[in-house]
Structure formats: structure tokens, C-alpha cells
C-alpha positions as a Markdown table, in Angstrom:
| # | Residue | x | y | z |
|---|---|---|---|---|
| 1 | Met | -12.5 | 89.7 | -91.7 |
| 2 | Asp | -14.3 | 92.1 | -89.4 |
| 3 | Val | -12.7 | 93.6 | -86.4 |
| 4 | Leu | -14.2 | 95.7 | -83.6 |
| 5 | Leu | -11.9 | 98.5 | -82.4 |
| 6 | Val | -12.8 | 100.1 | -79.1 |
| 7 | Val | -11.4 | 103.7 | -79.2 |
| 8 | Ser | -10.8 | 105.5 | -76.0 |
| 9 | Phe | -9.0 | 108.5 | -74.4 |
| 10 | Gly | -6.3 | 106.6 | -72.6 |
| 11 | Gly | -4.6 | 107.5 | -69.3 |
| 12 | Pro | -1.3 | 107.1 | -67.4 |
| 13 | Glu | -0.4 | 103.8 | -65.9 |
| 14 | Gly | 2.2 | 105.1 | -63.3 |
| 15 | Pro | 3.8 | 108.3 | -62.0 |
| 16 | Asp | 6.4 | 108.5 | -64.8 |
| 17 | Asp | 3.6 | 108.4 | -67.4 |
| 18 | Val | 1.6 | 111.4 | -66.1 |
| 19 | Val | 3.4 | 114.4 | -67.7 |
| 20 | Pro | 4.1 | 112.7 | -71.0 |
| 21 | Phe | 0.4 | 111.6 | -71.1 |
| 22 | Leu | -0.7 | 115.2 | -70.4 |
| 23 | Ala | 1.7 | 116.4 | -73.1 |
| 24 | Asn | -0.1 | 114.1 | -75.6 |
| 25 | Val | -3.5 | 115.4 | -74.5 |
| 26 | Thr | -2.5 | 119.1 | -74.9 |
| 27 | Arg | -0.2 | 118.8 | -77.9 |
| 28 | Gly | -0.4 | 121.9 | -80.1 |
| 29 | Arg | -1.9 | 124.2 | -77.4 |
| 30 | Gly | 1.4 | 125.7 | -76.2 |
| 31 | Ile | 0.8 | 124.7 | -72.6 |
| 32 | Pro | 4.1 | 124.9 | -70.6 |
| 33 | Arg | 5.5 | 121.9 | -68.8 |
| 34 | Glu | 5.1 | 123.6 | -65.5 |
| 35 | Arg | 1.4 | 123.7 | -65.9 |
| 36 | Leu | 1.3 | 120.0 | -66.9 |
| 37 | Val | 3.3 | 119.2 | -63.7 |
| 38 | Glu | 0.7 | 121.2 | -61.7 |
| 39 | Val | -2.2 | 119.3 | -63.2 |
| 40 | Gly | -0.4 | 116.0 | -62.9 |
| 41 | Ala | -0.4 | 116.4 | -59.2 |
| 42 | His | -4.0 | 115.3 | -59.2 |
| 43 | Tyr | -2.8 | 111.9 | -60.5 |
| 44 | Ala | -0.4 | 111.6 | -57.6 |
| 45 | Gln | -3.4 | 111.0 | -55.3 |
| 46 | Phe | -4.0 | 107.8 | -57.2 |
| 47 | Gly | -0.4 | 106.6 | -57.7 |
| 48 | Gly | -0.2 | 108.1 | -61.1 |
| 49 | Val | -2.7 | 105.6 | -62.5 |
| 50 | Ser | -5.9 | 106.5 | -64.2 |
| 51 | Pro | -8.8 | 104.0 | -63.7 |
| 52 | Ile | -9.9 | 104.3 | -67.3 |
| 53 | Asn | -7.3 | 101.8 | -68.5 |
| 54 | Glu | -8.4 | 98.9 | -66.3 |
| 55 | Ile | -12.0 | 99.6 | -66.9 |
| 56 | Asn | -11.4 | 99.6 | -70.7 |
| 57 | Arg | -9.6 | 96.3 | -70.5 |
| 58 | Thr | -12.5 | 94.8 | -68.6 |
| 59 | Met | -14.9 | 96.3 | -71.1 |
| 60 | Val | -13.1 | 94.8 | -74.0 |
| 61 | Ala | -12.9 | 91.4 | -72.3 |
| 62 | Arg | -16.7 | 91.5 | -71.6 |
| 63 | Ile | -17.5 | 92.5 | -75.2 |
| 64 | Arg | -15.4 | 89.6 | -76.4 |
| 65 | Ala | -17.3 | 87.2 | -74.1 |
| 66 | Glu | -20.7 | 88.7 | -75.2 |
| 67 | Leu | -19.8 | 88.2 | -78.9 |
| 68 | Ala | -18.5 | 84.7 | -78.3 |
| 69 | Glu | -21.7 | 83.8 | -76.5 |
| 70 | Arg | -23.7 | 85.0 | -79.5 |
| 71 | Gly | -21.5 | 82.9 | -81.8 |
| 72 | Glu | -19.9 | 85.9 | -83.5 |
| 73 | Gln | -16.2 | 85.4 | -84.3 |
| 74 | Val | -15.1 | 89.1 | -84.2 |
| 75 | Pro | -11.8 | 90.1 | -82.7 |
| 76 | Val | -12.1 | 93.1 | -80.3 |
| 77 | Leu | -9.1 | 95.4 | -80.0 |
| 78 | Leu | -8.4 | 98.5 | -77.9 |
| 79 | Gly | -6.8 | 101.7 | -79.2 |
| 80 | Asn | -6.3 | 105.0 | -77.4 |
| 81 | Arg | -5.8 | 108.6 | -78.5 |
| 82 | Asn | -3.4 | 109.6 | -75.9 |
| 83 | Trp | -1.6 | 106.6 | -74.4 |
| 84 | Asp | -0.6 | 103.0 | -74.9 |
| 85 | Pro | -2.1 | 101.1 | -76.7 |
| 86 | Tyr | -2.2 | 103.9 | -79.3 |
| 87 | Leu | -4.6 | 103.9 | -82.3 |
| 88 | Ala | -1.7 | 103.1 | -84.7 |
| 89 | Gln | -0.7 | 100.0 | -82.6 |
| 90 | Ala | -4.3 | 98.7 | -82.6 |
| 91 | Leu | -4.6 | 99.2 | -86.4 |
| 92 | Arg | -1.3 | 97.3 | -86.9 |
| 93 | Glu | -2.8 | 94.5 | -84.9 |
| 94 | Ala | -6.0 | 94.6 | -87.0 |
| 95 | Arg | -3.8 | 94.4 | -90.2 |
| 96 | Glu | -1.9 | 91.4 | -88.8 |
| 97 | Leu | -5.3 | 89.7 | -88.2 |
| 98 | Gly | -6.2 | 90.3 | -91.8 |
| 99 | Ala | -9.0 | 92.8 | -91.1 |
| 100 | Thr | -10.9 | 94.0 | -94.2 |
| 101 | Arg | -13.5 | 95.9 | -92.2 |
| 102 | Ile | -12.9 | 97.8 | -89.0 |
| 103 | Phe | -15.9 | 98.8 | -86.9 |
| 104 | Val | -15.2 | 101.6 | -84.4 |
| 105 | Phe | -16.8 | 102.0 | -81.1 |
| 106 | Leu | -16.1 | 105.3 | -79.3 |
| 107 | Thr | -16.2 | 105.4 | -75.5 |
| 108 | Ser | -17.9 | 108.8 | -75.9 |
| 109 | Ala | -21.6 | 108.8 | -76.0 |
| 110 | Tyr | -22.3 | 112.3 | -77.3 |
| 111 | Ser | -21.7 | 114.4 | -80.4 |
| 112 | Ser | -19.1 | 117.2 | -80.1 |
| 113 | Tyr | -15.8 | 118.0 | -81.6 |
| 114 | Ser | -13.7 | 116.5 | -78.7 |
| 115 | Gly | -16.2 | 113.6 | -78.2 |
| 116 | Cys | -16.4 | 112.5 | -81.8 |
| 117 | Arg | -14.7 | 114.4 | -84.7 |
| 118 | Gln | -11.4 | 114.6 | -82.9 |
| 119 | Tyr | -11.4 | 110.8 | -82.4 |
| 120 | Arg | -12.1 | 110.5 | -86.1 |
| 121 | Glu | -9.3 | 112.9 | -87.0 |
| 122 | Asn | -7.0 | 110.9 | -84.9 |
| 123 | Leu | -8.1 | 107.7 | -86.6 |
| 124 | Phe | -7.4 | 109.3 | -90.0 |
| 125 | Asp | -3.9 | 110.1 | -88.9 |
| 126 | Ala | -3.3 | 106.7 | -87.4 |
| 127 | Met | -4.6 | 105.0 | -90.6 |
| 128 | Ala | -2.4 | 107.2 | -92.7 |
| 129 | Glu | 0.6 | 106.1 | -90.6 |
| 130 | Val | -0.1 | 102.4 | -90.9 |
| 131 | Ser | -1.2 | 102.5 | -94.5 |
| 132 | Ala | 2.2 | 104.2 | -95.4 |
| 133 | Glu | 3.9 | 101.1 | -94.0 |
| 134 | Asp | 1.7 | 98.8 | -96.2 |
| 135 | Pro | -0.1 | 100.7 | -99.0 |
| 136 | Gly | -1.9 | 97.5 | -100.0 |
| 137 | Trp | -3.9 | 97.4 | -96.8 |
| 138 | Leu | -7.0 | 99.6 | -97.2 |
| 139 | Pro | -9.8 | 98.3 | -94.9 |
| 140 | Glu | -13.3 | 99.8 | -94.8 |
| 141 | Val | -13.8 | 101.7 | -91.5 |
| 142 | His | -17.3 | 102.2 | -90.0 |
| 143 | Arg | -18.2 | 104.0 | -86.8 |
| 144 | Leu | -20.9 | 102.5 | -84.6 |
| 145 | Arg | -23.6 | 105.1 | -84.1 |
| 146 | Thr | -24.0 | 107.5 | -81.2 |
| 147 | Tyr | -25.7 | 105.9 | -78.3 |
| 148 | Phe | -26.5 | 108.5 | -75.7 |
| 149 | Asn | -30.2 | 107.4 | -75.7 |
| 150 | His | -29.8 | 103.7 | -76.3 |
| 151 | Pro | -31.6 | 101.6 | -73.7 |
| 152 | Gly | -28.4 | 99.8 | -72.8 |
| 153 | Phe | -26.8 | 103.1 | -71.8 |
| 154 | Ile | -29.9 | 104.7 | -70.3 |
| 155 | Glu | -30.9 | 101.7 | -68.2 |
| 156 | Ser | -27.3 | 101.2 | -67.0 |
| 157 | Val | -27.0 | 104.8 | -65.8 |
| 158 | Ala | -30.6 | 104.7 | -64.3 |
| 159 | Glu | -29.8 | 101.6 | -62.2 |
| 160 | Ala | -26.5 | 103.2 | -61.0 |
| 161 | Thr | -28.4 | 106.4 | -60.1 |
| 162 | Arg | -31.0 | 104.4 | -58.2 |
| 163 | Thr | -28.3 | 102.8 | -56.2 |
| 164 | Ser | -26.6 | 106.1 | -55.4 |
| 165 | Leu | -29.9 | 107.5 | -54.1 |
| 166 | Asp | -30.3 | 104.7 | -51.5 |
| 167 | Gly | -28.0 | 106.3 | -48.9 |
| 168 | Leu | -29.2 | 109.9 | -49.4 |
| 169 | Pro | -31.9 | 111.8 | -47.6 |
| 170 | Ala | -35.5 | 111.9 | -48.9 |
| 171 | Gly | -36.0 | 114.6 | -51.5 |
| 172 | Ser | -32.4 | 114.5 | -52.8 |
| 173 | Arg | -31.9 | 116.0 | -56.2 |
| 174 | Leu | -30.5 | 114.3 | -59.3 |
| 175 | Val | -27.5 | 116.3 | -60.6 |
| 176 | Phe | -26.4 | 115.1 | -64.0 |
| 177 | Thr | -22.9 | 116.2 | -64.8 |
| 178 | Thr | -20.7 | 116.2 | -67.9 |
| 179 | His | -17.5 | 117.7 | -69.2 |
| 180 | Ser | -18.0 | 121.4 | -70.0 |
| 181 | Ile | -17.0 | 122.6 | -73.5 |
| 182 | Pro | -16.6 | 126.1 | -74.9 |
| 183 | Ser | -19.9 | 127.7 | -75.5 |
| 184 | Ala | -19.0 | 128.5 | -79.1 |
| 185 | Asp | -18.3 | 124.7 | -79.7 |
| 186 | Ala | -21.6 | 123.8 | -78.1 |
| 187 | Arg | -23.5 | 126.1 | -80.5 |
| 188 | Arg | -22.0 | 124.0 | -83.4 |
| 189 | Cys | -23.3 | 120.7 | -82.2 |
| 190 | Asp | -26.2 | 119.2 | -80.2 |
| 191 | Tyr | -24.0 | 118.1 | -77.3 |
| 192 | Glu | -26.1 | 119.9 | -74.6 |
| 193 | Glu | -29.4 | 118.8 | -76.2 |
| 194 | Gln | -28.3 | 115.2 | -76.2 |
| 195 | His | -27.3 | 115.3 | -72.6 |
| 196 | Arg | -30.7 | 116.9 | -71.7 |
| 197 | Asp | -32.4 | 114.1 | -73.7 |
| 198 | Ala | -30.5 | 111.4 | -71.8 |
| 199 | Ala | -31.1 | 113.0 | -68.4 |
| 200 | Thr | -34.8 | 113.4 | -69.1 |
| 201 | Ser | -35.1 | 109.7 | -69.9 |
| 202 | Ile | -33.1 | 108.6 | -66.9 |
| 203 | Ala | -35.0 | 110.8 | -64.5 |
| 204 | Gly | -38.3 | 109.6 | -66.0 |
| 205 | Thr | -37.3 | 106.0 | -65.6 |
| 206 | Leu | -36.8 | 106.7 | -61.9 |
| 207 | Gly | -40.1 | 108.6 | -61.5 |
| 208 | Arg | -38.3 | 111.9 | -60.9 |
| 209 | Ala | -39.2 | 113.7 | -64.1 |
| 210 | Asp | -39.0 | 117.2 | -62.4 |
| 211 | Glu | -36.2 | 116.6 | -59.9 |
| 212 | Trp | -33.0 | 117.0 | -61.9 |
| 213 | Asp | -30.5 | 119.4 | -63.2 |
| 214 | Leu | -27.7 | 119.3 | -65.8 |
| 215 | Val | -24.4 | 120.8 | -64.7 |
| 216 | Phe | -20.9 | 120.9 | -66.0 |
| 217 | Gln | -17.4 | 120.2 | -64.7 |
| 218 | Ser | -13.7 | 120.0 | -65.6 |
| 219 | Arg | -13.6 | 123.2 | -67.6 |
| 220 | Ser | -10.1 | 124.3 | -68.8 |
| 221 | Gly | -8.7 | 126.9 | -71.1 |
| 222 | Ala | -8.5 | 130.7 | -70.8 |
| 223 | Pro | -10.7 | 132.2 | -68.1 |
| 224 | His | -12.1 | 134.8 | -70.5 |
| 225 | Val | -13.5 | 132.2 | -72.9 |
| 226 | Pro | -17.1 | 131.2 | -72.1 |
| 227 | Trp | -17.7 | 127.5 | -71.3 |
| 228 | Leu | -21.0 | 125.7 | -70.5 |
| 229 | Glu | -22.2 | 126.4 | -67.0 |
| 230 | Pro | -23.2 | 126.0 | -64.1 |
| 231 | Asp | -20.2 | 124.3 | -62.6 |
| 232 | Ile | -21.1 | 121.4 | -60.3 |
| 233 | Gly | -19.5 | 122.9 | -57.3 |
| 234 | Asp | -21.4 | 126.2 | -57.6 |
| 235 | His | -24.6 | 124.3 | -58.2 |
| 236 | Leu | -24.3 | 122.2 | -55.1 |
| 237 | Ala | -23.8 | 125.3 | -53.1 |
| 238 | Val | -27.0 | 126.8 | -54.6 |
| 239 | Leu | -28.9 | 123.6 | -53.8 |
| 240 | Ala | -27.6 | 123.7 | -50.2 |
| 241 | Ala | -28.7 | 127.3 | -49.8 |
| 242 | Gln | -32.2 | 126.3 | -51.1 |
| 243 | Gly | -32.4 | 123.7 | -48.3 |
| 244 | Val | -32.0 | 120.6 | -50.5 |
| 245 | Ala | -30.6 | 117.9 | -48.2 |
| 246 | Gly | -28.8 | 115.8 | -50.7 |
| 247 | Ala | -27.8 | 115.3 | -54.3 |
| 248 | Ala | -26.9 | 112.2 | -56.5 |
| 249 | Met | -24.1 | 113.2 | -58.7 |
| 250 | Val | -24.7 | 111.3 | -62.0 |
| 251 | Pro | -21.7 | 111.4 | -64.4 |
| 252 | Val | -24.0 | 110.9 | -67.4 |
| 253 | Gly | -21.4 | 112.4 | -69.7 |
| 254 | Phe | -18.8 | 109.8 | -69.0 |
| 255 | Val | -18.8 | 106.1 | -70.1 |
| 256 | Ser | -16.2 | 105.0 | -67.5 |
| 257 | Asp | -14.3 | 106.4 | -64.5 |
| 258 | His | -11.2 | 108.5 | -65.2 |
| 259 | Met | -9.6 | 111.5 | -63.6 |
| 260 | Glu | -12.5 | 113.8 | -64.3 |
| 261 | Val | -14.7 | 111.4 | -62.3 |
| 262 | Val | -12.5 | 110.3 | -59.5 |
| 263 | Trp | -10.8 | 113.7 | -59.0 |
| 264 | Asp | -13.3 | 116.3 | -60.1 |
| 265 | Leu | -16.3 | 114.5 | -58.6 |
| 266 | Asp | -15.2 | 112.1 | -55.9 |
| 267 | Thr | -12.6 | 114.5 | -54.5 |
| 268 | Val | -13.2 | 118.1 | -55.4 |
| 269 | Ala | -17.0 | 118.3 | -55.8 |
| 270 | Thr | -17.5 | 116.0 | -52.7 |
| 271 | Ala | -15.4 | 118.4 | -50.6 |
| 272 | Gln | -17.3 | 121.3 | -52.0 |
| 273 | Ala | -20.6 | 119.6 | -51.0 |
| 274 | Arg | -19.3 | 118.9 | -47.5 |
| 275 | Glu | -18.3 | 122.6 | -47.1 |
| 276 | Ala | -21.8 | 123.7 | -48.3 |
| 277 | Gly | -23.6 | 121.2 | -46.1 |
| 278 | Ile | -25.3 | 119.0 | -48.6 |
| 279 | Ala | -25.0 | 115.2 | -48.7 |
| 280 | Val | -23.8 | 113.7 | -52.0 |
| 281 | Ala | -23.3 | 110.3 | -53.5 |
| 282 | Arg | -21.8 | 109.6 | -56.9 |
| 283 | Ala | -23.4 | 107.1 | -59.3 |
| 284 | Ala | -21.3 | 104.5 | -61.0 |
| 285 | Thr | -20.5 | 104.9 | -64.7 |
| 286 | Ala | -21.9 | 102.5 | -67.2 |
| 287 | Gly | -18.9 | 101.0 | -69.0 |
| 288 | Thr | -18.8 | 97.5 | -67.7 |
| 289 | Asp | -22.5 | 97.0 | -66.9 |
| 290 | Ala | -23.9 | 94.0 | -68.7 |
| 291 | Arg | -26.6 | 96.1 | -70.4 |
| 292 | Phe | -24.0 | 98.4 | -71.7 |
| 293 | Ile | -21.8 | 95.5 | -73.0 |
| 294 | Ala | -24.9 | 94.0 | -74.8 |
| 295 | Met | -25.5 | 97.4 | -76.3 |
| 296 | Val | -22.1 | 97.4 | -77.9 |
| 297 | Ala | -22.7 | 94.0 | -79.4 |
| 298 | Asp | -26.1 | 95.2 | -80.7 |
| 299 | Leu | -24.6 | 98.3 | -82.3 |
| 300 | Leu | -21.9 | 96.2 | -84.0 |
| 301 | Asp | -24.6 | 93.9 | -85.4 |
| 302 | Glu | -26.5 | 96.9 | -86.7 |
| 303 | Ala | -23.4 | 98.4 | -88.3 |
| 304 | Arg | -22.3 | 95.2 | -89.9 |
| 305 | Ala | -25.7 | 94.7 | -91.4 |
| 306 | Ala | -25.7 | 98.2 | -92.8 |
| 307 | Ala | -22.2 | 97.7 | -94.3 |
| 308 | Asp | -23.4 | 94.5 | -95.9 |
| 309 | Gly | -26.1 | 96.5 | -97.7 |
| 310 | Gln | -28.8 | 94.9 | -95.5 |
| 311 | Pro | -29.8 | 97.8 | -93.1 |
| 312 | Arg | -32.0 | 96.8 | -90.3 |
| 313 | Glu | -34.2 | 98.9 | -88.0 |
| 314 | Pro | -32.0 | 100.6 | -85.4 |
| 315 | Ala | -32.4 | 99.4 | -81.8 |
| 316 | Pro | -35.0 | 101.3 | -79.8 |
| 317 | Thr | -34.0 | 104.5 | -78.2 |
| 318 | Tyr | -35.2 | 106.7 | -75.3 |
| 319 | Gly | -36.1 | 110.4 | -75.7 |
| 320 | Ala | -36.9 | 112.7 | -78.6 |
| 321 | Leu | -33.7 | 112.7 | -80.6 |
| 322 | Gly | -33.8 | 109.2 | -82.0 |
| 323 | Pro | -30.8 | 107.1 | -83.1 |
| 324 | Arg | -27.8 | 108.7 | -84.8 |
| 325 | Val | -26.5 | 106.4 | -87.6 |
| 326 | Val | -23.2 | 106.5 | -89.4 |
| 327 | Pro | -22.2 | 108.3 | -91.6 |
| 328 | Cys | -22.1 | 111.6 | -89.8 |
| 329 | Val | -23.7 | 114.4 | -91.7 |
| 330 | Ala | -21.3 | 116.8 | -93.5 |
| 331 | Gly | -19.8 | 119.4 | -91.3 |
| 332 | Cys | -21.1 | 118.0 | -88.0 |
| 333 | Cys | -19.1 | 118.9 | -84.8 |
| 334 | Pro | -16.6 | 121.0 | -86.8 |
| 335 | Asn | -13.0 | 121.4 | -85.7 |
| 336 | Pro | -12.8 | 124.9 | -84.2 |
| 337 | Arg | -9.3 | 125.4 | -85.6 |
| 338 | Gly | -10.4 | 124.6 | -89.2 |
| 339 | Pro | -11.2 | 121.6 | -91.4 |
| 340 | Arg | -9.1 | 118.4 | -91.1 |
| 341 | Pro | -9.7 | 115.0 | -92.7 |
| 342 | Ala | -11.5 | 112.5 | -90.5 |
| 343 | Leu | -12.5 | 108.8 | -90.9 |
| 344 | Cys | -16.0 | 107.4 | -90.4 |
| 345 | Gly | -17.9 | 110.3 | -91.8 |
| 346 | Ser | -18.9 | 112.2 | -94.9 |
| 347 | Asp | -16.2 | 114.9 | -94.7 |
């Protein structure tokens, strides 16, 4: 039996969850509880609830409906890295269903350590935990390919961007934003290149090929460690100083809303824009758009065909980079702290 496992980051569901959730996210980094409490204060603005959970539940329900409409009897499960339902819980559910093949869809569209390999490492650990309980259960595990330039993603984000521009002044700039990562990590993968590829396609779709920028947000870690720049708040101030009247903030690096979107963009960056004197609007994320949901089903069909030994031509893509197909190449997106076993790849 085949099962589709949607793998996501997870988020707190109430005030009592916030610090334990952040402890899961930062485990092994030696971050004191006091700092977690300080960061957790952002969640208090939203009742301690991250929007990612409800969006993911809606996404899963819509994927189930899409597959059912296509006549495909494939259970769809949700498993998170950092909060309930955890990956091991989802794998246990797959085992109870009698899964012999698990197809993994990551709610992360780009290649990077934190956006791909770390999920695969966590899957390895979860599978080891569940397999220890039942050594006879050894399903195949396949990852659906990277989709940053798939039409279902590009067209979803383009439509959301078009909508966000409706209320902005003429001549407003497209500001594509994504999570910053350490510059050293960026040199070991094509994270930035993939974002520029996607942004080029989206801007071109909207007839604004020369009217966009790629910026970064949500950096963390030691101040002396270089991360990708410019920061969105700094960039909005520069645009305002140049006389740009408005900017559409397009969270192209995020599949669905979570704290880095509703706090860092809707709250902090919007306040920075107001102070700088530039109008902003934030485009919606793609996660529950019908085109995005259809994309997941298409990628599943593609992966199942490949696993059956009957590979088909990958779905069309935008941009220059082309489709990225499982398995990952050896050594891609390496763990900066050293090699660790990971599922769904060649190493």
C-alpha cells in the first residue's frame, strides 16, 4: 500500500506549547530558556497559536479530496518535525495502515540543509524509532521532488502577488522574501539561485521582469556570523529613500503562513515600512491554493511511476534550473555540523 506523508515544521497550538515547541526547534544549540521565553513572546500576540497547523490540516484535507477525485486511493498523513503530530506518530499510523511505500512531500520548496536534508535526517531518526518497535516493517521511502519552479507553485504565488498589488500605488516594487540562512550554508547549496529562478518566473508572469528584488528575513544566530542579506526592513527603507511609493512583500520562500510570516512580515516589516513611509501589502502563501494542491497530486503520480520503474517525463517547470528529481545527489545540502544518515537520498 502507498501512503503520502506531508512533512512540515509544526507549531504551537496554545500558550503552554510555545516554550516546549521552541525547545524542540533549537535542541542541541545550547540556547537558554530565558531566550526561548523572549522569542515566545511573539506568539503571545496570536494566543500562542501558529497558523501553520490549521493551514497544514486544510492542505492535507484538500490533497485527500484531489486524490479521491482522481480515483486514487492513497491515504494522506501529516507529520511534523517539531510538534504534534510528530514524524514518528505519522509513521506509526502508516504502519497500522499497512504501508509498504511512503511518499514524502516536504512543505519546503527549496534545497538547503534546513529546508531539505534536516527533514530527511529527522525522517531517518523517526523511522529508526518506529522500526525498532517492529523490525519487520521496512517500507520504501521516496521523496517527491523539489518544486520551487513547478507551475502549480509559481502560478499560485503569481496570482497572490497580483492580488496584493491591487491596493498599492502605481510603480510599486515586488519584494520577494525568504528565510535568511548562514552565508556559508548558502555556498554549499543552490538555495539563493533557486529563489532567484522562482522570482524571475513570477515577475515575468506579471509583466514586471525588471521590477523585483530578493531579500531575506528572520535571521537568527550569533551576530558575527554572516547570513544572507539584505534584510527586508533595511531594504524597504532603501526603497522609500529612493522614492518608491509601495512594495508587495511576496513570501516566496514560505509554502504557508507561520510565525516568520505573520510576525516578521505582517507585524515587524509592516511597522518598519510605515516608519519609512512606504506602502506595503503582503501576498498570500500558496499552501491551500487549488493549483498548489493539484501540483502535490501530480508530483505524487510522478514519484509513484518512478518507483514502479516506469518513469515519466517530469511536469513542466518555469525558469532555467529545471525539475529536481529524487534521489538527491550525493552530498547535497550538507549538514554543517557533520554527516548524519538521512532518508530519501543517496547518502
